[in-house]
C-alpha positions as CSV (number, residue, x, y, z in Angstrom):
1,M,-83.5,-108.4,-80.9
2,S,-85.8,-111.2,-80.7
3,Q,-85.1,-114.2,-78.8
4,T,-84.4,-117.7,-80.3
5,V,-86.8,-120.5,-79.7
6,T,-87.3,-124.1,-80.6
7,K,-90.7,-125.5,-81.4
8,K,-91.4,-129.2,-82.0
9,L,-93.8,-129.8,-84.9
10,M,-95.7,-132.6,-86.7
11,L,-96.5,-131.7,-90.2
12,F,-99.0,-133.8,-92.6
13,F,-98.5,-133.4,-96.3
14,P,-101.5,-134.3,-98.7
15,K,-100.4,-136.3,-101.7
16,C,-100.2,-133.2,-103.9
17,E,-97.8,-131.4,-101.8
18,C,-95.0,-134.2,-101.0
19,E,-92.5,-133.3,-103.8
20,K,-92.4,-129.5,-103.0
21,P,-89.1,-128.1,-101.6
22,I,-91.1,-126.7,-98.4
23,I,-88.3,-127.2,-96.0
24,Y,-85.7,-125.6,-98.2
25,H,-87.9,-122.4,-98.2
26,L,-88.2,-122.5,-94.5
27,V,-84.5,-122.5,-94.1
28,K,-83.7,-120.1,-97.0
29,D,-86.6,-117.8,-96.9
30,H,-87.6,-117.7,-93.3
31,N,-84.3,-118.0,-91.6
32,L,-85.2,-121.2,-89.5
33,I,-83.0,-124.1,-88.4
34,V,-84.8,-127.4,-89.0
35,N,-84.0,-130.5,-87.4
36,V,-85.8,-133.4,-89.0
37,F,-86.4,-136.2,-86.6
38,R,-88.9,-138.5,-88.7
39,A,-90.2,-138.4,-92.2
40,K,-92.6,-140.8,-93.9
41,V,-94.4,-141.0,-97.2
42,T,-97.1,-143.4,-97.2
43,P,-97.9,-145.8,-100.2
44,E,-100.8,-143.2,-101.0
45,E,-98.1,-140.7,-101.1
46,E,-99.3,-138.5,-98.3
47,G,-96.4,-137.3,-96.1
48,Y,-95.7,-137.0,-92.3
49,L,-92.6,-135.0,-90.8
50,V,-91.7,-134.6,-87.3
51,L,-89.2,-131.8,-86.7
52,D,-87.8,-129.0,-84.6
53,V,-87.9,-125.5,-85.9
54,T,-85.5,-122.7,-84.4
55,G,-85.6,-119.3,-85.1
56,T,-87.4,-116.1,-83.7
57,E,-91.2,-116.5,-82.8
58,D,-91.9,-114.1,-85.8
59,D,-89.8,-116.0,-88.3
60,I,-91.3,-119.6,-87.0
61,Q,-94.9,-118.0,-87.4
62,Q,-94.1,-116.6,-91.0
63,G,-92.5,-120.1,-91.8
64,M,-95.9,-121.9,-90.5
65,D,-97.9,-119.4,-92.3
66,F,-96.1,-120.3,-95.6
67,V,-96.4,-124.1,-94.9
68,K,-100.3,-123.5,-94.4
69,T,-100.5,-122.1,-97.9
70,F,-99.7,-125.8,-99.4
71,N,-102.5,-127.3,-97.4
72,V,-100.1,-128.8,-95.0
73,S,-101.8,-129.4,-91.4
74,I,-99.5,-128.6,-88.5
75,N,-99.6,-130.2,-85.0
76,Y,-98.0,-128.1,-82.5
77,T,-98.7,-130.6,-79.5
78,S,-95.6,-132.5,-80.7
79,K,-97.1,-135.7,-79.8
80,G,-95.4,-138.0,-82.4
81,V,-94.6,-140.8,-79.7
82,T,-96.9,-141.7,-76.9
83,L,-96.9,-143.7,-73.8
84,D,-100.1,-145.5,-73.2
85,E,-100.3,-145.7,-69.3
86,A,-103.2,-148.6,-69.4
87,R,-100.8,-150.9,-71.4
88,C,-97.4,-150.1,-69.7
89,T,-96.7,-152.6,-66.9
90,H,-93.5,-150.5,-65.8
91,C,-91.1,-153.1,-66.6
92,G,-88.6,-150.5,-67.5
93,H,-87.3,-152.4,-70.7
94,C,-87.8,-149.1,-72.5
95,I,-85.6,-147.1,-70.4
96,T,-82.3,-148.8,-71.2
97,H,-82.9,-148.2,-74.9
98,C,-84.0,-144.4,-74.7
99,P,-80.9,-142.3,-75.7
100,T,-82.3,-139.1,-74.3
101,G,-83.8,-140.1,-70.9
102,A,-87.3,-139.3,-72.3
103,L,-88.2,-142.5,-70.6
104,Y,-87.3,-142.7,-67.2
105,I,-88.2,-143.9,-63.6
106,A,-89.7,-140.7,-61.8
107,D,-89.9,-142.3,-58.5
108,S,-87.5,-145.0,-57.1
109,A,-90.0,-146.1,-54.6
110,T,-92.8,-146.9,-57.2
111,R,-90.4,-147.9,-60.1
112,E,-93.1,-146.4,-62.5
113,V,-92.0,-145.4,-65.9
114,A,-92.6,-141.9,-66.9
115,F,-92.4,-140.0,-70.4
116,N,-91.0,-136.6,-70.8
117,E,-92.2,-135.6,-74.3
118,A,-90.0,-132.6,-74.6
119,K,-86.8,-135.0,-74.4
120,C,-88.0,-137.5,-77.0
121,I,-86.2,-137.4,-80.5
122,E,-88.6,-140.0,-81.8
123,C,-85.8,-142.6,-82.5
124,L,-88.7,-145.2,-82.1
125,A,-86.3,-147.5,-80.0
126,C,-89.1,-147.7,-77.4
127,I,-91.7,-148.9,-79.8
128,R,-89.4,-151.5,-81.3
129,V,-88.6,-153.0,-77.6
130,C,-91.9,-152.7,-75.6
131,P,-93.2,-156.0,-75.2
132,F,-96.6,-154.6,-74.4
133,A,-96.9,-152.1,-77.1
134,A,-97.1,-149.5,-74.7
135,C,-95.2,-147.0,-76.8
136,A,-96.9,-145.9,-79.9
137,S,-96.3,-143.6,-82.9
138,A,-98.8,-141.2,-84.3
139,F,-97.8,-142.4,-87.7
């Protein structure tokens, strides 16, 4: 039996594909568990979706092959939120607002803020509270 894995993905839907039940088919036809972190449809009716998909490697691959048939771009790097080191002053204000500990003090001696992308659920709290705009969203 194949091992179950979870992959974080960011999908970009062109205007003509936003109203199709693609996520429904990932669940029903490809046996995937889908956890949507963020979804946005722009005024131009393009869509962005950040999600986790859980299933076997084969099911995930087949599901992503299905998604690609709709001209949907898939970003496997899972970079929906970023921390700009050049803008960050390491004030730590974001840490108290991060519910998962994705933002944390890595070394108590330097008090520098670090970012663990794997823990980020893209709640965007860091973006709202950072006084230096060091946290940013890909969309």
